[in-house]
C-alpha positions, 0 to 999 in steps of 0.5 A: 771810220767816220761817215764823211769824206771828200770827192771833189776832183773831176772823174778823169783825175781819178781815172788817171790815178787809177792808171786805166787810160783807156775808154771809161763809161762816164755816168758822173759827168766831166766837171769837178765833183765838188763834194767836200763834205759827202755824207752817207746816203748820198750818191758818190762816184764809184768805179767798177768793171762790167763787160771788160769796160771801166764804168764810173757811176753815181751809187748811193753810199750805204747798203743792206740786203733786203732782209735786214730791215731791222737796221740802217744800211751800213756804210762800211764793212769790216775786212775781218768779216766781209768775205765770209759773213752772211750780211755782205755775202751777196755783194762780196763778189761785186768789187768796186773802188771809191776814189776820194780826196780825203776822209774825216774823223772826229776826236774827243780832245776834252772840249765842248765838241769833238775835233774833226781831223782830215786824213789824206795822202801825204803826196795829195794823190787820190785815195783808192778805197776798196769797196763792194756793192750792188752796182748798176746793171746787176740784180734788180731784186736788191737796191743799189748801194755800196760800202767801203771796206775798213781795217784796223788803224796802225801807228799814229793814226790810231790816235785819230780813229781805230778804223780806216778804209782799206786803201789800195795802190793803183796796181792793186786797185786795178787787180781788185776791180778785175772780175777775173781776180779770184775771191781768195786773192781779193780777200788777201789784198784787203787783209794784207796789202792796204797802204800803210799809215806812213802814206797818210797825213792828218790835221785839224779842220773846222768844226763846221764840217760836222754840219752836212749843210756845209759843203765849201772848200774851206772845210778841207783847210787846216786850222 
């Protein structure tokens, strides 16, 4: 998965997609988020549950443990290793959902520049990405941040990129967020129950999306 996505709807649209109509502690505001070209190290809206309450908080995209000073903070975690490897061991229990409208990938099609593609749900509904992180209100010995869990692509999506986010249907996303869900069940969901390739569509978009200084709505239009 490439490191660029869109998160432009309002947080209440994402709450509705998640199917949790109760009260939410909203720390990201009520206006549309308006991020058409969000990049790593930026703060994105993230859902998590604490004290039986759903929170929407701005959290930095990217995380590494304090001892990993020899590398940049990863933005993604491979589903095959995330539950058992030492790098993410501390945050594996801290599950979250990153709601997005779409993400971008770049493909070498033989031209002078790689061609960006936008990937979204066929029905245009929000995409609920399984994530983990060091979240607000948790251990202050580590800085806040999160990573999106990724899996191998399937079907025609392989032609766009070999990795993609683990996207959960709303009922599974709610179960993922629930602190009472056992770690073993969470691992099974991430490994086996992500949405299939058929749920998505993709198309070419302007190469302007490659510049993080570009952020307008035109970046998500087909070319």
